[in-house]
N, CA, C and O atoms as a Tripos MOL2 file, in Angstrom:
@<TRIPOS>MOLECULE
protein
  236   235    59     0     0
PROTEIN
NO_CHARGES

@<TRIPOS>ATOM
      1 N          15.2660  -26.6830  -18.4190 N.3       1 MET1
      2 CA         14.6940  -27.2530  -17.3200 C.3       1 MET1
      3 C          14.5750  -26.4910  -16.0630 C.2       1 MET1
      4 O          13.7290  -26.7900  -15.2210 O.2       1 MET1
      5 N          15.4810  -25.4180  -15.9000 N.am      2 LYS2
      6 CA         15.2810  -24.9440  -14.6900 C.3       2 LYS2
      7 C          14.0270  -24.1240  -14.3540 C.2       2 LYS2
      8 O          13.5730  -23.9750  -13.2190 O.2       2 LYS2
      9 N          13.4310  -23.5130  -15.7080 N.am      3 ILE3
     10 CA         12.0100  -23.0120  -15.6340 C.3       3 ILE3
     11 C          10.9080  -23.9720  -14.7130 C.2       3 ILE3
     12 O          10.1560  -23.6830  -13.7820 O.2       3 ILE3
     13 N          11.2300  -25.4330  -15.5430 N.am      4 VAL4
     14 CA         10.2860  -26.1630  -15.2500 C.3       4 VAL4
     15 C          10.1860  -26.4730  -13.8460 C.2       4 VAL4
     16 O           9.0850  -26.5950  -13.3090 O.2       4 VAL4
     17 N          11.4990  -26.6370  -13.0880 N.am      5 GLU5
     18 CA         11.6860  -26.9250  -11.7200 C.3       5 GLU5
     19 C          11.1830  -25.9420  -10.9560 C.2       5 GLU5
     20 O          10.4810  -26.2280   -9.9870 O.2       5 GLU5
     21 N          11.4740  -24.6190  -11.2900 N.am      6 TYR6
     22 CA         10.9620  -23.3020  -10.5900 C.3       6 TYR6
     23 C           9.6320  -23.2900  -10.3390 C.2       6 TYR6
     24 O           9.1570  -22.9580   -9.2530 O.2       6 TYR6
     25 N           8.9360  -23.6720  -11.3860 N.am      7 ILE7
     26 CA          7.3430  -23.7060  -11.2320 C.3       7 ILE7
     27 C           6.7860  -24.6720  -10.5560 C.2       7 ILE7
     28 O           5.8420  -24.3910   -9.8170 O.2       7 ILE7
     29 N           7.2000  -25.8750  -10.6520 N.am      8 LYS8
     30 CA          6.9630  -27.0030   -9.8050 C.3       8 LYS8
     31 C           6.9840  -26.6750   -8.4290 C.2       8 LYS8
     32 O           5.9780  -26.6920   -7.7190 O.2       8 LYS8
     33 N           8.4940  -26.2770   -7.9240 N.am      9 GLU9
     34 CA          8.8220  -25.6220   -6.6850 C.3       9 GLU9
     35 C           7.6880  -24.6340   -6.2640 C.2       9 GLU9
     36 O           7.0090  -24.8220   -5.2540 O.2       9 GLU9
     37 N           7.5150  -23.4940   -7.1620 N.am     10 THR10
     38 CA          6.6250  -22.7430   -6.6500 C.3      10 THR10
     39 C           5.2610  -22.8870   -6.3340 C.2      10 THR10
     40 O           4.6840  -22.2210   -5.4740 O.2      10 THR10
     41 N           4.6140  -23.9890   -7.2150 N.am     11 LYS11
     42 CA          3.2110  -24.5370   -6.8290 C.3      11 LYS11
     43 C           3.2010  -25.0860   -5.8070 C.2      11 LYS11
     44 O           2.2360  -24.8860   -5.0690 O.2      11 LYS11
     45 N           4.2950  -26.0020   -5.3710 N.am     12 SER12
     46 CA          4.4670  -26.8770   -3.9680 C.3      12 SER12
     47 C           4.6230  -25.7890   -2.9070 C.2      12 SER12
     48 O           4.0250  -25.9220   -1.8400 O.2      12 SER12
     49 N           5.3350  -24.7980   -3.1180 N.am     13 GLU13
     50 CA          5.2360  -23.5340   -2.0140 C.3      13 GLU13
     51 C           3.9310  -23.1070   -1.8500 C.2      13 GLU13
     52 O           3.4960  -22.9860   -0.7050 O.2      13 GLU13
     53 N           3.1080  -22.8130   -2.9840 N.am     14 MET14
     54 CA          1.6320  -21.8380   -2.5990 C.3      14 MET14
     55 C           0.9830  -23.1500   -1.7940 C.2      14 MET14
     56 O           0.0840  -22.7500   -1.0550 O.2      14 MET14
     57 N           1.1400  -24.3940   -1.7250 N.am     15 LYS15
     58 CA          0.3560  -25.0460   -0.9510 C.3      15 LYS15
     59 C           0.3620  -24.8800    0.2550 C.2      15 LYS15
     60 O          -0.6210  -25.0600    0.9740 O.2      15 LYS15
     61 N           1.5400  -24.4940    0.6580 N.am     16 HIS16
     62 CA          1.5220  -24.3200    2.2480 C.3      16 HIS16
     63 C           1.3210  -22.8130    2.8280 C.2      16 HIS16
     64 O           1.5810  -22.5790    4.0090 O.2      16 HIS16
     65 N           0.9210  -21.9560    2.0850 N.am     17 VAL17
     66 CA          0.5400  -20.4750    2.0090 C.3      17 VAL17
     67 C          -0.6270  -20.5260    3.0580 C.2      17 VAL17
     68 O          -1.5350  -21.3410    2.8930 O.2      17 VAL17
     69 N          -0.6230  -19.6760    4.1290 N.am     18 SER18
     70 CA         -1.7020  -19.4830    5.0140 C.3      18 SER18
     71 C          -2.5940  -18.3140    4.3170 C.2      18 SER18
     72 O          -2.3480  -17.1730    4.7090 O.2      18 SER18
     73 N          -3.5790  -18.4660    3.3490 N.am     19 TRP19
     74 CA         -4.4660  -17.3520    2.9810 C.3      19 TRP19
     75 C          -5.3290  -16.6710    3.7550 C.2      19 TRP19
     76 O          -6.1940  -17.2690    4.3950 O.2      19 TRP19
     77 N          -5.2160  -15.5080    3.7850 N.am     20 PRO20
     78 CA         -6.4000  -14.8460    4.6460 C.3      20 PRO20
     79 C          -7.5480  -15.0990    3.9850 C.2      20 PRO20
     80 O          -7.6250  -15.3600    2.7840 O.2      20 PRO20
     81 N          -8.8270  -14.9950    5.0790 N.am     21 THR21
     82 CA        -10.2040  -15.3420    4.7550 C.3      21 THR21
     83 C         -10.7030  -14.1760    4.0070 C.2      21 THR21
     84 O          -9.9720  -13.1860    4.0030 O.2      21 THR21
     85 N         -11.6490  -14.1300    3.4700 N.am     22 ARG22
     86 CA        -12.3590  -13.1620    2.5140 C.3      22 ARG22
     87 C         -12.7550  -11.9580    3.4640 C.2      22 ARG22
     88 O         -12.8190  -10.7880    3.0860 O.2      22 ARG22
     89 N         -12.9930  -12.3710    4.6560 N.am     23 ARG23
     90 CA        -13.3310  -11.0070    5.8450 C.3      23 ARG23
     91 C         -11.6480  -10.1670    5.9880 C.2      23 ARG23
     92 O         -11.2100   -9.0370    5.7740 O.2      23 ARG23
     93 N         -11.1990  -11.2490    6.3850 N.am     24 GLN24
     94 CA         -9.8220  -10.5090    6.5660 C.3      24 GLN24
     95 C          -9.0570   -9.4460    5.4500 C.2      24 GLN24
     96 O          -8.6200   -8.3000    5.5490 O.2      24 GLN24
     97 N          -9.1290  -10.3830    4.4100 N.am     25 ALA25
     98 CA         -8.8770   -9.4170    2.9390 C.3      25 ALA25
     99 C          -9.5660   -8.2890    2.8380 C.2      25 ALA25
    100 O          -8.9760   -7.3050    2.3930 O.2      25 ALA25
    101 N         -10.7880   -8.1970    3.1770 N.am     26 MET26
    102 CA        -11.6800   -6.9730    2.9860 C.3      26 MET26
    103 C         -11.3440   -5.9840    4.0630 C.2      26 MET26
    104 O         -11.2910   -4.7880    3.7740 O.2      26 MET26
    105 N         -11.1280   -6.3740    5.2030 N.am     27 ALA27
    106 CA        -10.6220   -5.6590    6.4000 C.3      27 ALA27
    107 C          -9.0470   -5.1290    6.0790 C.2      27 ALA27
    108 O          -8.7040   -3.9520    6.1970 O.2      27 ALA27
    109 N          -8.2950   -6.0600    5.7180 N.am     28 PHE28
    110 CA         -7.1570   -5.3140    5.3570 C.3      28 PHE28
    111 C          -6.9630   -4.3250    4.4410 C.2      28 PHE28
    112 O          -6.0990   -3.4570    4.5600 O.2      28 PHE28
    113 N          -7.8650   -4.4320    3.3690 N.am     29 THR29
    114 CA         -7.9050   -3.5400    2.1200 C.3      29 THR29
    115 C          -8.4210   -2.3310    2.9190 C.2      29 THR29
    116 O          -7.7420   -1.3090    3.0180 O.2      29 THR29
    117 N          -9.6410   -2.4610    3.4900 N.am     30 ALA30
    118 CA        -10.0170   -1.2670    3.9740 C.3      30 ALA30
    119 C          -9.2850   -0.4530    4.8160 C.2      30 ALA30
    120 O          -9.4530    0.7670    4.8170 O.2      30 ALA30
    121 N          -8.2660   -1.1660    5.7310 N.am     31 ILE31
    122 CA         -7.1420   -0.1800    6.2490 C.3      31 ILE31
    123 C          -6.3290    0.3970    5.5010 C.2      31 ILE31
    124 O          -5.9700    1.5570    5.6990 O.2      31 ILE31
    125 N          -5.8260   -0.4920    4.3100 N.am     32 VAL32
    126 CA         -4.9550    0.2870    3.6430 C.3      32 VAL32
    127 C          -5.3940    1.4300    2.8910 C.2      32 VAL32
    128 O          -4.6510    2.4030    2.7610 O.2      32 VAL32
    129 N          -6.7110    1.3830    2.3110 N.am     33 ILE33
    130 CA         -7.3870    2.4640    1.9260 C.3      33 ILE33
    131 C          -7.5090    3.6240    2.7060 C.2      33 ILE33
    132 O          -7.0700    4.6930    2.2810 O.2      33 ILE33
    133 N          -8.1220    3.5220    3.9300 N.am     34 ALA34
    134 CA         -8.0300    4.3710    4.9420 C.3      34 ALA34
    135 C          -6.8800    5.4810    5.1850 C.2      34 ALA34
    136 O          -6.9880    6.7070    5.1680 O.2      34 ALA34
    137 N          -5.8000    4.7090    5.4050 N.am     35 ILE35
    138 CA         -4.5350    5.1050    5.6780 C.3      35 ILE35
    139 C          -3.7700    5.4600    4.6080 C.2      35 ILE35
    140 O          -2.7790    6.0700    5.0100 O.2      35 ILE35
    141 N          -3.7960    5.3300    3.2420 N.am     36 SER36
    142 CA         -3.6920    5.6180    2.1510 C.3      36 SER36
    143 C          -4.4840    7.3790    1.9150 C.2      36 SER36
    144 O          -3.8710    8.3730    1.5250 O.2      36 SER36
    145 N          -6.0170    7.3080    2.3040 N.am     37 VAL37
    146 CA         -6.4500    8.4840    2.4220 C.3      37 VAL37
    147 C          -5.9620    9.5600    3.1470 C.2      37 VAL37
    148 O          -5.6280   10.6520    2.6860 O.2      37 VAL37
    149 N          -5.9320    9.0980    4.6350 N.am     38 PHE38
    150 CA         -5.5730   10.1660    5.5800 C.3      38 PHE38
    151 C          -3.8890   10.3440    5.1780 C.2      38 PHE38
    152 O          -3.3450   11.3570    5.6180 O.2      38 PHE38
    153 N          -3.2920    9.6530    4.5870 N.am     39 VAL39
    154 CA         -1.5650   10.2180    4.1640 C.3      39 VAL39
    155 C          -1.6750   11.4590    3.0380 C.2      39 VAL39
    156 O          -1.0370   12.5110    2.9730 O.2      39 VAL39
    157 N          -2.5880   10.9970    2.2980 N.am     40 ALA40
    158 CA         -2.8800   11.6820    1.0410 C.3      40 ALA40
    159 C          -3.4180   13.2870    1.5190 C.2      40 ALA40
    160 O          -3.0200   14.3420    1.0240 O.2      40 ALA40
    161 N          -4.2000   13.1660    2.3670 N.am     41 ILE41
    162 CA         -4.8030   14.3700    3.2070 C.3      41 ILE41
    163 C          -3.8360   15.0610    3.7120 C.2      41 ILE41
    164 O          -3.6430   16.2280    3.3740 O.2      41 ILE41
    165 N          -3.0300   14.3740    4.6700 N.am     42 LEU42
    166 CA         -1.8090   15.2310    5.4670 C.3      42 LEU42
    167 C          -0.9100   15.5480    4.4500 C.2      42 LEU42
    168 O          -0.4730   16.6950    4.5340 O.2      42 LEU42
    169 N          -0.5230   14.9210    3.5680 N.am     43 LEU43
    170 CA          0.5090   15.3320    2.6700 C.3      43 LEU43
    171 C          -0.1540   16.9490    1.7080 C.2      43 LEU43
    172 O           0.4450   17.9790    1.3990 O.2      43 LEU43
    173 N          -1.3140   16.6060    1.5270 N.am     44 GLY44
    174 CA         -2.0110   17.8050    0.7020 C.3      44 GLY44
    175 C          -2.0890   19.0750    1.6910 C.2      44 GLY44
    176 O          -2.0600   20.2320    1.2720 O.2      44 GLY44
    177 N          -2.1970   18.7030    3.1460 N.am     45 LEU45
    178 CA         -2.2210   19.8830    4.1670 C.3      45 LEU45
    179 C          -0.7740   20.4350    4.1110 C.2      45 LEU45
    180 O          -0.5970   21.6470    3.9960 O.2      45 LEU45
    181 N           0.2130   19.6120    4.1870 N.am     46 PHE46
    182 CA          1.6060   20.0600    4.4380 C.3      46 PHE46
    183 C           1.8220   21.0410    3.2040 C.2      46 PHE46
    184 O           2.2190   22.1960    3.3620 O.2      46 PHE46
    185 N           1.5420   20.5110    2.0090 N.am     47 ASP47
    186 CA          1.6410   21.2660    0.5790 C.3      47 ASP47
    187 C           1.1220   22.4070    0.8410 C.2      47 ASP47
    188 O           1.9450   23.3200    0.7800 O.2      47 ASP47
    189 N           0.0450   22.7230    1.1180 N.am     48 TYR48
    190 CA         -0.5240   23.9930    1.1460 C.3      48 TYR48
    191 C          -0.1630   24.8040    1.9830 C.2      48 TYR48
    192 O          -0.0180   25.9870    1.6780 O.2      48 TYR48
    193 N           0.1050   24.2560    3.4560 N.am     49 LEU49
    194 CA          0.8020   25.5150    4.5670 C.3      49 LEU49
    195 C           2.2870   25.7240    4.0760 C.2      49 LEU49
    196 O           2.8970   26.5840    4.7110 O.2      49 LEU49
    197 N           2.9220   25.1480    3.1490 N.am     50 PHE50
    198 CA          4.3110   25.1140    2.8770 C.3      50 PHE50
    199 C           4.1170   26.1070    1.8740 C.2      50 PHE50
    200 O           4.7020   27.1720    2.0690 O.2      50 PHE50
    201 N           3.3500   25.9830    0.7340 N.am     51 THR51
    202 CA          2.9120   27.1240   -0.2450 C.3      51 THR51
    203 C           3.0230   28.3950    0.5950 C.2      51 THR51
    204 O           3.9080   29.2480    0.6640 O.2      51 THR51
    205 N           1.4800   28.2090    1.4050 N.am     52 LEU52
    206 CA          1.3950   29.6880    2.0150 C.3      52 LEU52
    207 C           2.6460   30.3780    2.5440 C.2      52 LEU52
    208 O           2.8510   31.5480    2.2200 O.2      52 LEU52
    209 N           3.3470   29.8430    3.2000 N.am     53 GLY53
    210 CA          4.6030   30.1360    3.8170 C.3      53 GLY53
    211 C           5.4170   30.7420    2.7720 C.2      53 GLY53
    212 O           5.5320   31.9670    2.8230 O.2      53 GLY53
    213 N           6.0580   30.0500    1.7450 N.am     54 ILE54
    214 CA          6.5650   30.1260    0.9000 C.3      54 ILE54
    215 C           6.3270   31.6060    0.0690 C.2      54 ILE54
    216 O           7.1870   32.4650   -0.1290 O.2      54 ILE54
    217 N           5.0000   31.6320   -0.3240 N.am     55 GLU55
    218 CA          4.1080   33.1720   -0.7000 C.3      55 GLU55
    219 C           4.6210   34.3400    0.2500 C.2      55 GLU55
    220 O           5.1300   35.3780   -0.1750 O.2      55 GLU55
    221 N           4.4560   34.0870    1.3670 N.am     56 LYS56
    222 CA          4.6960   35.3370    2.3550 C.3      56 LYS56
    223 C           6.2260   35.2060    2.4960 C.2      56 LYS56
    224 O           6.7980   36.2840    2.6650 O.2      56 LYS56
    225 N           6.8690   34.3010    2.4690 N.am     57 PHE57
    226 CA          8.2380   34.6790    2.5680 C.3      57 PHE57
    227 C           8.6990   35.4690    1.3390 C.2      57 PHE57
    228 O           9.5260   36.3520    1.5710 O.2      57 PHE57
    229 N           8.2520   35.2800   -0.0910 N.am     58 ILE58
    230 CA          8.8140   35.6570   -1.3490 C.3      58 ILE58
    231 C           8.0660   37.0150   -1.5810 C.2      58 ILE58
    232 O           8.5880   37.9010   -2.2580 O.2      58 ILE58
    233 N           6.7850   37.1640   -0.9820 N.am     59 ALA59
    234 CA          6.2810   38.4690   -1.3920 C.3      59 ALA59
    235 C           6.6370   39.6150   -0.3710 C.2      59 ALA59
    236 O           6.2740   40.7710   -0.5890 O.2      59 ALA59
@<TRIPOS>BOND
     1     1     2 1
     2     2     3 1
     3     3     4 2
     4     3     5 am
     5     5     6 1
     6     6     7 1
     7     7     8 2
     8     7     9 am
     9     9    10 1
    10    10    11 1
    11    11    12 2
    12    11    13 am
    13    13    14 1
    14    14    15 1
    15    15    16 2
    16    15    17 am
    17    17    18 1
    18    18    19 1
    19    19    20 2
    20    19    21 am
    21    21    22 1
    22    22    23 1
    23    23    24 2
    24    23    25 am
    25    25    26 1
    26    26    27 1
    27    27    28 2
    28    27    29 am
    29    29    30 1
    30    30    31 1
    31    31    32 2
    32    31    33 am
    33    33    34 1
    34    34    35 1
    35    35    36 2
    36    35    37 am
    37    37    38 1
    38    38    39 1
    39    39    40 2
    40    39    41 am
    41    41    42 1
    42    42    43 1
    43    43    44 2
    44    43    45 am
    45    45    46 1
    46    46    47 1
    47    47    48 2
    48    47    49 am
    49    49    50 1
    50    50    51 1
    51    51    52 2
    52    51    53 am
    53    53    54 1
    54    54    55 1
    55    55    56 2
    56    55    57 am
    57    57    58 1
    58    58    59 1
    59    59    60 2
    60    59    61 am
    61    61    62 1
    62    62    63 1
    63    63    64 2
    64    63    65 am
    65    65    66 1
    66    66    67 1
    67    67    68 2
    68    67    69 am
    69    69    70 1
    70    70    71 1
    71    71    72 2
    72    71    73 am
    73    73    74 1
    74    74    75 1
    75    75    76 2
    76    75    77 am
    77    77    78 1
    78    78    79 1
    79    79    80 2
    80    79    81 am
    81    81    82 1
    82    82    83 1
    83    83    84 2
    84    83    85 am
    85    85    86 1
    86    86    87 1
    87    87    88 2
    88    87    89 am
    89    89    90 1
    90    90    91 1
    91    91    92 2
    92    91    93 am
    93    93    94 1
    94    94    95 1
    95    95    96 2
    96    95    97 am
    97    97    98 1
    98    98    99 1
    99    99   100 2
   100    99   101 am
   101   101   102 1
   102   102   103 1
   103   103   104 2
   104   103   105 am
   105   105   106 1
   106   106   107 1
   107   107   108 2
   108   107   109 am
   109   109   110 1
   110   110   111 1
   111   111   112 2
   112   111   113 am
   113   113   114 1
   114   114   115 1
   115   115   116 2
   116   115   117 am
   117   117   118 1
   118   118   119 1
   119   119   120 2
   120   119   121 am
   121   121   122 1
   122   122   123 1
   123   123   124 2
   124   123   125 am
   125   125   126 1
   126   126   127 1
   127   127   128 2
   128   127   129 am
   129   129   130 1
   130   130   131 1
   131   131   132 2
   132   131   133 am
   133   133   134 1
   134   134   135 1
   135   135   136 2
   136   135   137 am
   137   137   138 1
   138   138   139 1
   139   139   140 2
   140   139   141 am
   141   141   142 1
   142   142   143 1
   143   143   144 2
   144   143   145 am
   145   145   146 1
   146   146   147 1
   147   147   148 2
   148   147   149 am
   149   149   150 1
   150   150   151 1
   151   151   152 2
   152   151   153 am
   153   153   154 1
   154   154   155 1
   155   155   156 2
   156   155   157 am
   157   157   158 1
   158   158   159 1
   159   159   160 2
   160   159   161 am
   161   161   162 1
   162   162   163 1
   163   163   164 2
   164   163   165 am
   165   165   166 1
   166   166   167 1
   167   167   168 2
   168   167   169 am
   169   169   170 1
   170   170   171 1
   171   171   172 2
   172   171   173 am
   173   173   174 1
   174   174   175 1
   175   175   176 2
   176   175   177 am
   177   177   178 1
   178   178   179 1
   179   179   180 2
   180   179   181 am
   181   181   182 1
   182   182   183 1
   183   183   184 2
   184   183   185 am
   185   185   186 1
   186   186   187 1
   187   187   188 2
   188   187   189 am
   189   189   190 1
   190   190   191 1
   191   191   192 2
   192   191   193 am
   193   193   194 1
   194   194   195 1
   195   195   196 2
   196   195   197 am
   197   197   198 1
   198   198   199 1
   199   199   200 2
   200   199   201 am
   201   201   202 1
   202   202   203 1
   203   203   204 2
   204   203   205 am
   205   205   206 1
   206   206   207 1
   207   207   208 2
   208   207   209 am
   209   209   210 1
   210   210   211 1
   211   211   212 2
   212   211   213 am
   213   213   214 1
   214   214   215 1
   215   215   216 2
   216   215   217 am
   217   217   218 1
   218   218   219 1
   219   219   220 2
   220   219   221 am
   221   221   222 1
   222   222   223 1
   223   223   224 2
   224   223   225 am
   225   225   226 1
   226   226   227 1
   227   227   228 2
   228   227   229 am
   229   229   230 1
   230   230   231 1
   231   231   232 2
   232   231   233 am
   233   233   234 1
   234   234   235 1
   235   235   236 2
@<TRIPOS>SUBSTRUCTURE
     1 MET1         2 RESIDUE 1 A MET
     2 LYS2         6 RESIDUE 1 A LYS
     3 ILE3        10 RESIDUE 1 A ILE
     4 VAL4        14 RESIDUE 1 A VAL
     5 GLU5        18 RESIDUE 1 A GLU
     6 TYR6        22 RESIDUE 1 A TYR
     7 ILE7        26 RESIDUE 1 A ILE
     8 LYS8        30 RESIDUE 1 A LYS
     9 GLU9        34 RESIDUE 1 A GLU
    10 THR10       38 RESIDUE 1 A THR
    11 LYS11       42 RESIDUE 1 A LYS
    12 SER12       46 RESIDUE 1 A SER
    13 GLU13       50 RESIDUE 1 A GLU
    14 MET14       54 RESIDUE 1 A MET
    15 LYS15       58 RESIDUE 1 A LYS
    16 HIS16       62 RESIDUE 1 A HIS
    17 VAL17       66 RESIDUE 1 A VAL
    18 SER18       70 RESIDUE 1 A SER
    19 TRP19       74 RESIDUE 1 A TRP
    20 PRO20       78 RESIDUE 1 A PRO
    21 THR21       82 RESIDUE 1 A THR
    22 ARG22       86 RESIDUE 1 A ARG
    23 ARG23       90 RESIDUE 1 A ARG
    24 GLN24       94 RESIDUE 1 A GLN
    25 ALA25       98 RESIDUE 1 A ALA
    26 MET26      102 RESIDUE 1 A MET
    27 ALA27      106 RESIDUE 1 A ALA
    28 PHE28      110 RESIDUE 1 A PHE
    29 THR29      114 RESIDUE 1 A THR
    30 ALA30      118 RESIDUE 1 A ALA
    31 ILE31      122 RESIDUE 1 A ILE
    32 VAL32      126 RESIDUE 1 A VAL
    33 ILE33      130 RESIDUE 1 A ILE
    34 ALA34      134 RESIDUE 1 A ALA
    35 ILE35      138 RESIDUE 1 A ILE
    36 SER36      142 RESIDUE 1 A SER
    37 VAL37      146 RESIDUE 1 A VAL
    38 PHE38      150 RESIDUE 1 A PHE
    39 VAL39      154 RESIDUE 1 A VAL
    40 ALA40      158 RESIDUE 1 A ALA
    41 ILE41      162 RESIDUE 1 A ILE
    42 LEU42      166 RESIDUE 1 A LEU
    43 LEU43      170 RESIDUE 1 A LEU
    44 GLY44      174 RESIDUE 1 A GLY
    45 LEU45      178 RESIDUE 1 A LEU
    46 PHE46      182 RESIDUE 1 A PHE
    47 ASP47      186 RESIDUE 1 A ASP
    48 TYR48      190 RESIDUE 1 A TYR
    49 LEU49      194 RESIDUE 1 A LEU
    50 PHE50      198 RESIDUE 1 A PHE
    51 THR51      202 RESIDUE 1 A THR
    52 LEU52      206 RESIDUE 1 A LEU
    53 GLY53      210 RESIDUE 1 A GLY
    54 ILE54      214 RESIDUE 1 A ILE
    55 GLU55      218 RESIDUE 1 A GLU
    56 LYS56      222 RESIDUE 1 A LYS
    57 PHE57      226 RESIDUE 1 A PHE
    58 ILE58      230 RESIDUE 1 A ILE
    59 ALA59      234 RESIDUE 1 A ALA
C-alpha cells in the first residue's frame, strides 16, 4: 500500500512543478556544457603545469 500511495502523491506533486520551456532547457544545457568544457580545460592545464613542475623538481 505504501508504494501505491507514494506513486499517487508523486504524480500529484509533478502536476505542480513549473517545467522550463524548450528554449530555457536548451540554454541551460548549453551553459552546463560550456562550463564543463571550461573546467576540463582548466584542470588539464593545471595538471600539465603541475607535471612540468614535478619533472623539474625531480630531474
